[in-house]
N, C-alpha and C positions, 0 to 999 in steps of 0.2 A: 249441714251434711259437708259442705266443701271445709269448713273450720277443721272437720275430724278426718277429712281424706287428706288431709296435708300432712299432718306429723305422721300419719300410717305412711304415707310414700317416702316420708323422710327417713324414717326407721327401715324399712324394707329397702330403702336404697342403701343406706349405710351398711346393713346386714349384708347386703349382695356385694358391695365393695371390700368389706372386711372380708368376706369367704374368698374372693377372687385373691386380695393380697395375701393371705394365710393360708392359701390350700397348700403350699409346698413348703410352710415353715416347720423345722424340727424343733419342736417345743423343747425337747430336753436340753439343745442347745441354748435355745434362746433362754431358759430357765437359770443353764450354769453361767450364762454371761451376765444376768440380771443379778446373781448371787457374788459374783466376782467384782461387780459394780463398786465404786468409793461412793457412799452415802452424802460425804461433804461434798467432794467433787460434783455428782448430780445436782444437789443444791445450789451450788456455786452456778452450775450452768444453765439451771432455772433461772436463777436471779439476772443474769445477763442476758439470756433470751428474752425474758421480761421485758428488760431495759431497752434491749434494741426496739421491741415494739412499741415501746413509750416514746422512744425518741423517733421513729420513724410516724407514730401518729402526730406528734407536736411540729414535725418538719412537713407533714400533709396539710395541718392545720394552716401555716405560715404559707405553702402554696395556694391552698384556697381562699385565702383571703382576700383576694380581688374579686372572687366569685360570690362570697358571702361568709358571713360568721359562723363556724362550726363548732360547736363544743368540742371538749375533749373527749368527754364519754362516748359519742357516735363515731370520732375519728378512730379513737383506739379499739373499738367494738368493730367496728369494720375493717379496720387493719389487720385484727386477729383472723377474721373470717375469712378475707382475701387470701392471706399469707396460708391459711389452712386448708381453703380452695387448692391451691396453688400445689400443695401435698397430694392431696385427693384426688384433684381432677389433672387430665391431659391437657397438655399445651398453654402450662400457665395462666388457665381459665380465672383465676384468683385476682388475676390485673385487671380483667374486664369487670367481674362480677363486684370486686371490690368499689368502684368509682360509680357502677350503676346503684348499688345497693345505697349508698350513701346520698346521692343526688336524688333517689326517690324518697328517703325518710328525711332529707333535708330540704327538699323542695327546690335544688338546685339544678341548672342545667347539665345534662348528661355528657354532653360532648365538651364544655369546658372542665367539667370534673374528671373525663376521661384525659385530656390535655395533660390535666396535673401529673398523671401517671406517667405519661412520657417524658415530662420533665423531670418528675423523681428518676425514672430511668437514665435518662440523661446525666444528673447529678452524680448518680452511681457509678456510671460508666466512667464519668471523670474523676471521680477519687480514684477508683481502681488502678485508673491508666495514671494518675498524678504518683500514687504510692509506689507504682512499680518504676516510673521512670526515676523518683527519687531513690528508688532502691539501686537501679542501673547505675545513677551518678556516686553511691557510696561504697557500690560494690568493688572489692577487688579481686580482679579475676586472677583464678587460678592458673598458673603456668600451663597447664594442658589445656585451657580454653584457647579457643581461635579467636585471637582480638578483632579479626576483622569480623566475624559473625557476631562477636559481643557489640562491635561498635556499631552494627546496622540495626541488632535489636533493640539498642539505646535510642539510636536515630528514629527508628520505626516507632516506639513508644512515644518517645517526644513528639513527634507529628500526629500521631493518633491521640493526644492529650490533647494539643494544641485544636485538631479538628472537632473533638467533643464540646472543648470551649468555645468554637465558632459556632457550632450547631444550637448549643444551648444559648448562647448570647443572640 
């Protein structure tokens, strides 16, 4: 009975969430937008999106290696599930769901697996800050830009990058 109840509840929850998200959609405008979309560009975006999930799963495998060996399949599957949950659920719940599901499936310590997500977010933060800092170093300000403010931003992002690196260390 429980085996039958679970898929039914998932389908009901999915239907309910779709109804909430689509209740104010203008389907004629949605369809017009779909017709104007470029097929090759949509395929290219699908390829790049899939590639980002593949790279995230590989990175997660590396971060999980001190805890235990995790094959690519489960790491990829739970990565996609987590990011899908982030899209559908509030408060980025997929960030907690992803390590929980993988830890349960692979018999890993849940707390240690959750810690890898914190390290992932720090790596992401450090990467974004470092790219922003490189941009500020290479950007030639427009004459209309207040140089004092620009230098303050440059210094702030540089210090934030160092802070993220220190937190990661």
